[in-house]
N, C-alpha and C positions, 0 to 999 in steps of 0.2 A: 447404064442409067441415064436417062434423058433429063437434062437440066430444065427446071421450070421456067427459068428466066433466060431468054435467048439473046444472043448478040451483045452480051456485055463485053466491054473492052477492059482488059487487064494489062497494066504496065508492071513488069517485074523489074525491080531495082535490086541488083545483087552485086556482090564484090567481084566475082570472077567470071571469065568467059565460059560459055557452055561447054561442058564435057571435060573439065580439067580437074576439079577438086571433089573429093568424096562427099563433103558436106552438102554440096549442091546436087551432084549426080545421084546420090543415094537418098535424096529427099525429093524435092519438087521437080527437078528437071525431067525425070522419067515419066512425069504425068502430063507433060505439055500436050501430047497427042490426044490424051483422054479429055483434057479441058477443051481443046479445039473441037473434038467430036461432039461435045456436049454444049456447043453454042457459044463458047467464049473466044473472043479474038485476043491474041497475045502479041505483045511487043516486049522483047527482052533487052534490058540495058545494063550491061556490066560496067562497074566502075573501072576495072582494069582491062586493058586490051590484051589480045592474044600475044602480041609482041612483048608487052611488059610482063605478062604472066611467065614467059619463058626465062626471064632473068630474075624474077621476084625473089626467089629463095636461094639464089647463087651469091657467093661472096663477091663483093665489089659491085660494079655496074652502077655506081651511085648516080651518075649523070642520067643514065637511061631510066632509073627508078624515079628520079625527080621529075623528068619530062613526062613519064607515064602517069605520075600522080597528078601533075598539073592538067594533063589531058583529061583525066578522070573527073576533076572538078569542073572543067568546061563542059563535059558531057552531062553532068548533073545540072548545070545551069540551063542547058538546053532542055533537059527533062522537066525542069520547073515550069518552063513556058508551055509545055504541051500536056502536063498532068491534068488540067481541066477537061481534056478530051476523053479521059478514061473514067470508067465507072469504079474501078478498084485499083489501088496502088498496092502491090505486093512487095514488101521489103524483106530481104533476107540479111540478117545480122546487122547491117548498117547501110546507110545511104552514102555517107562519106566516112573515111577512116579516122580522121584526126579532129581534136579539139572538142568544144562543147557542141550541143545539138542544134546548131544554127540552121544548117541545110534541112535537117529533119523537121525543125519547127516550120520552116517555109513550106515544105512538102505537105505537112499536116494542114496548113492554112488553105491550100488550094486543092487538096485531094477530097473527092466526094466520100470515099470510103477507103480505109486503110487496114490491110492485114499484115501483121508482123510475124515472121518466122524466125525463131531463135534456136540455135543449135550449139551445143557445148556451153560451158559456163563463160561466155564471152564477156560478162561483166567483171570477171577477174582478168585484169590486163596482162596479156602475155604477148611476146614477140618471138620470131625465129632468131636463132643464134647469129644470123648474118644481118639482121635488121634491128639489133637491140638499141641502137641510137635513137630510134623513133618512139621508144616506150614513154618518155615524158609527154609526148604529143597525144597519147591515147588516154581515154577517160571512160569510165563506166556510165557517166551522166547521159550520154546519148542512148545507151542501151535501156536505161531506166525510163528515159523520156519516151522511147518508142513503145515500151511495154505499157506505160500509163496511158498513152494517147492514141493507141490503135483501137479500131473497132473490134478486132479479134486477134488473139495471139495463138500461134501454133508452137507447141513445145514437143520435145522428143524424149524426155526422161522424167522420172518422178522428182528428181532434184530440181529440175526447171519448173515443174508444176508448182512446187512449194514456193520457189522464189517469185514466180510470176504472180501468184495469188496475193502477194503482198501489195500489188499495184493494180491488178486487173483480174476480174472474175470471169471475163469472157475469153475462155481459152479451150483449146482442144489438144489432146495428146496424140500425136502421130509419130511413131518411131521410124527409124531408118528402115527402108524397104528395098526390095530388089525385083527386077524383072526376071523372074525365075526361068522364063522360057528361053532366055539367052544362054542358059547353062545346060549343055547336053548332059543327060543323066540316063543310065550310068555313064561315067566318063571312061575313056580308054587309058589304061595304065601304060605309060610310055617309058618307064625306067625299070631296070632290073634291080635297082636299090629302092628302099623306102625313101620317099621324098618328104622332108619336113619343110614347110613353107611359111613365109610371113609376107604379108602385103601391107603397105603403108605409104609413107612419104618421107622426105628429108626431115620434116619437122617432127615426125613421130618415131623415127627409127631409134631414137634414144631409149624408147621403151623396150625394144628388143635387146638392147645391151644390158637390161636388168637380169637377163638369164645367160650371160656370157659363159659363166662357169658350167652351166647345164649343157649348153651346146658344145663346149669343148670336150666335156666328158662323153657325151653321146657320140660325137664325131670320132673320138679315139677308140671307142669300144665297139661300135657297130658300123656295118656297111650301109651308110645312109648318104643321101644328098641333102644339102641345106640350101634352099633358094630364098632369096630376098628380092622382092619387087617394090620399086618405088624410090629407092635411094641408091643411085649409081655409085656413090662413094663409100658405101658401107664396107667396113673392114673388121674382121675379128682375128686377131693374131693366133696362129696355130690351127685355124680352121679354113678349109677351102669353101668359100661361099660362092655360089653361082648367082650372079646379079642379073636380074631380069629388068630391062628398061621398061618403064610404064608408058603405054600409050592406050588411048581409048579403044583402039582397034585390036590390041593384043591382050588386054587385061583379062578377059574371060578365059582365053586359051591358056594363058600363063597360070592362072589360079587352078585350072583343071589339070595342071602337071603335078600338083601337090597330092600327097596321100594323107597328110596331117596338117591342120592349120593351127598356128600359134597366135595367141593374143595376150601377151604379158602387159600389165599396167601397174603403175605405182598406186599404193593406197593413199591417195591424196585428193584434195577437194576437186581439182580440175578433172580428174578421171571420172568422178561421179556424174559429170555432165555428158559423158560419152554415150551416144545412142546405139552403138554396136553395128555401125555400117560394115566394118570388116567382117564381123561375125555373120551377118546375113549373106555376104558374098560367099564365105566358106560353106555355109549351109546350102545355099543354092547349088553349089558345086558338088554337094554330097560328101562333105569332108567331116570326119570326127575332129573335134576342136579341143585344145587344151588352153585354158585361160586362167588368169588370176582370179581368185575367189574374192571379188568385191561386189558391192551391191548391184551395179548396172548389169553385170554379167549373169546374175541369177535370173534376170528377166528373160534371157535368151537361151541359156544353157541349163539343162536338167542334168545334174551330175550323174554320170553312169548311163545316160540315155543317148544324148547326141554329142557328148563330150565329157570332159573332166574339169572341175574347178579345183585349183591347187593354191596352196598358201606359202610354200617355201621351195627351195631348190631340191630338197629331198623328194617332195611330192612331184615336182616337175619331172625329175629323173624317173621315178617309179611309173608314172603314167605314160611317159614317152616309151619306156622300155616295154610296157604292156602292149601298147599299140604297134610298136615296131615288130614284136614277136608274133602277134596274133592278127593275121590278115582277115580272118572271119569277123573278128571284133571290129576292125576298121570298117569293113563292109556294112555290118549291121548298124553301127553308129552313124555311118555316112547316110544310110537310108533314112534313119530317124531324123538326121539333120535336114535332109531334103524335104521330108514330110512336114517338119516344123516350118520351114521357109514357105512352103506352098500354102499352109493353113493360116499363118500369122504374119509373115513378113513380105508377102508378094504384093505387087502392084494391084492385082485384081482384088485382093482382100482389103485394100485400104483406099482405093480410088474414091469411093463414095464419101469418105470423110472430108476431103478437100471440097468436093462439090457441095456438100452440106454447108460448109462455111461460106462459100461464095454466094450461095442462094440465101443465106441467112443475113449477111451484112447489108 
């Protein structure tokens, strides 16, 4: 699709460096080449450097985190000086992490047009377990300011649609998507045991612990492998967990080692903002999925078609046993998952939505 307006310049202000976090990788980052092909010039300015990103969610490293944060604020000061050169400022989550929306107000003053991309319920203040001391410095005021004062807001879930409409009617719903072509289908089975897998991060692995008893039961009763990617410190007593270190280069290959994808979530407010990035990765890989039966997952999983939605440990065990025992069912559900990803969650199926926003503002 060729953009009607050529040579527009976009400055992307995002929290994290390119290629590191699912919230960015499974949303706007994978569209950069498409934006450029359609006549937009891009400059990417993350608040956090790659060096700081590598220690951000680790225990300690306080001095390095402080220096990295100060460097991020200096980077935003530099951005303020050059924002008038750009036609659109694209902000993901926040421009700066702490305090009231001072930097955001200054950006809005000098930006010609501003698009705000919100993912998860970031207006509910949360921090990682290793950075809880910074929670008093965080505020929802900057999130609300960005929603109110942007020319267009991009959201990823129905919960975010409802919240955003309180402040701004100019919005578009674009869910988490995936470059399906990166995932070979059908994949090659590499294990003589059924592989049950989970992909996430150090900050989300607590959700996998919601089904500890389920995994212990399954591990003791069946010949399975349990793989966890994204948290190198994950431990479950009594269960041999194969830890897969996450890198951008190995992510796809690792997910394709799975036979079944797990997606447990708590039934709490924060989870209702999840856009299902992990789910679309599982589907692109052609995996049957077992997930907690809460509202966001109903948008992606059709129970009995491309996976199962479960409500308690008993149902988790029942559906896992069903898939472990029935290879043909795993294959059929995996095909259905892949089909859903191609039709609804692929980059190709959603690229026009971003271009429409850029041409509209």
